[in-house]
C-alpha positions as CSV (number, residue, x, y, z in Angstrom):
1,M,39.5,-31.3,19.0
2,R,38.2,-28.5,21.8
3,T,42.0,-28.6,23.2
4,L,43.1,-27.2,20.0
5,S,40.1,-24.8,19.4
6,A,40.9,-23.8,23.2
7,V,45.0,-23.4,21.8
8,A,43.9,-21.2,18.9
9,L,42.1,-19.2,20.3
10,L,44.6,-18.3,23.0
11,C,46.9,-17.2,20.7
12,V,45.2,-15.5,18.6
13,L,44.5,-13.5,21.3
14,S,48.0,-13.0,23.2
15,T,49.0,-12.0,19.8
16,L,46.4,-9.1,19.9
17,V,47.8,-7.9,23.0
18,F,51.2,-7.9,21.9
19,A,50.2,-5.9,18.8
20,Q,48.7,-3.8,21.1
21,N,51.9,-3.2,23.7
22,Q,54.0,-3.0,20.4
23,K,55.9,0.3,20.8
24,R,57.8,1.5,17.2
25,I,61.5,3.3,17.6
26,F,62.9,5.5,15.5
27,L,66.8,5.4,15.4
28,S,67.7,9.0,15.4
29,P,70.3,9.9,12.2
30,K,72.9,10.8,15.1
31,S,73.1,7.4,16.4
32,N,76.6,5.5,15.9
33,I,75.9,2.1,17.3
34,T,74.4,-0.2,14.5
35,T,70.7,-0.3,13.9
36,S,71.1,-4.8,14.4
37,E,72.8,-3.8,17.6
38,I,70.5,-1.5,18.8
39,A,67.3,-4.7,17.6
40,E,69.6,-7.4,18.8
41,G,69.2,-5.6,22.4
42,F,65.7,-4.8,22.7
43,A,65.1,-8.7,21.4
44,K,66.5,-9.8,24.2
45,T,65.1,-7.1,26.8
46,C,62.3,-5.9,25.9
47,P,60.6,-8.1,23.1
48,N,57.6,-5.8,22.7
49,V,60.1,-2.7,20.8
50,V,60.1,-2.4,17.3
51,L,63.6,-0.5,15.4
52,T,61.3,1.3,12.1
53,Q,62.9,2.6,9.4
54,N,59.5,5.0,9.3
55,E,59.9,7.9,11.6
56,E,56.1,8.6,10.7
57,K,54.8,5.1,12.6
58,A,57.5,5.9,15.2
59,D,55.8,6.4,18.8
60,Y,60.0,7.5,19.9
61,V,63.0,8.8,18.6
62,L,66.5,6.9,20.1
63,E,69.7,8.4,20.0
64,A,72.3,5.5,20.6
65,A,75.8,6.6,21.2
66,E,78.5,4.9,21.1
67,T,82.1,6.7,22.7
68,V,85.6,5.4,22.4
69,R,88.7,6.3,24.8
70,A,92.2,4.5,24.8
71,H,94.0,5.2,28.2
72,E,97.2,3.1,28.6
73,G,97.1,0.9,25.9
74,T,93.4,0.4,26.8
75,T,90.3,1.4,24.5
76,Y,87.1,1.5,26.3
77,H,83.8,1.4,24.9
78,K,80.6,3.4,26.8
79,W,77.4,3.0,25.0
80,H,74.8,6.3,26.1
81,F,71.1,6.6,25.3
82,T,68.9,9.4,24.6
83,L,64.7,8.7,24.4
84,M,62.6,11.3,23.0
85,T,59.2,12.1,21.8
86,K,59.0,12.8,18.0
87,D,58.8,16.1,18.3
88,G,62.6,16.3,20.1
89,D,62.0,16.0,23.5
90,V,63.9,14.6,26.0
91,L,62.3,12.0,28.1
92,V,65.2,9.9,29.5
93,T,68.6,8.4,29.3
94,T,71.2,6.3,30.7
95,H,74.6,6.9,32.0
96,P,77.5,5.8,29.8
97,E,79.2,3.6,32.1
98,M,80.7,0.1,32.1
99,H,78.9,-2.6,34.1
100,W,80.7,-6.2,34.3
101,G,79.5,-8.4,32.4
102,S,77.0,-6.2,30.0
103,K,78.2,-3.3,28.9
104,T,74.8,-2.4,27.2
105,K,72.2,-4.4,28.9
106,H,71.1,-1.6,31.5
107,H,70.8,0.8,29.1
108,F,67.4,-1.4,27.4
109,Q,66.5,-2.0,30.8
110,T,66.4,1.6,31.2
111,V,64.8,2.7,28.1
112,C,62.1,-0.8,28.8
113,R,61.0,0.7,32.0
114,F,60.6,4.2,30.6
115,I,58.1,2.8,27.6
116,N,56.0,-0.1,29.5
117,K,55.6,2.0,32.7
């Protein structure tokens, strides 16, 4: 019984700590990457980040853009993130470069590192 109580207390405490570290991001209307793609990326890379549709509740604004370019029959998709304050001040940007293996992972890692420092 004591073990069960200790586990329950640990779960409650970890939930409280997680909620305190939670950051909310509003996806800018200028973004052309879907909310589901962005939410999935943060869930994998930075689980304390939550996307919100309520701009008032947001801690940050993220502009997530995808550019598409065609060259000699090959189409290239590159992502570029800009993290801003709610007032529009730019805090960090990522470079629209291709990474072998994952074209998007470094964008999420860069934003997460900045938010969690």
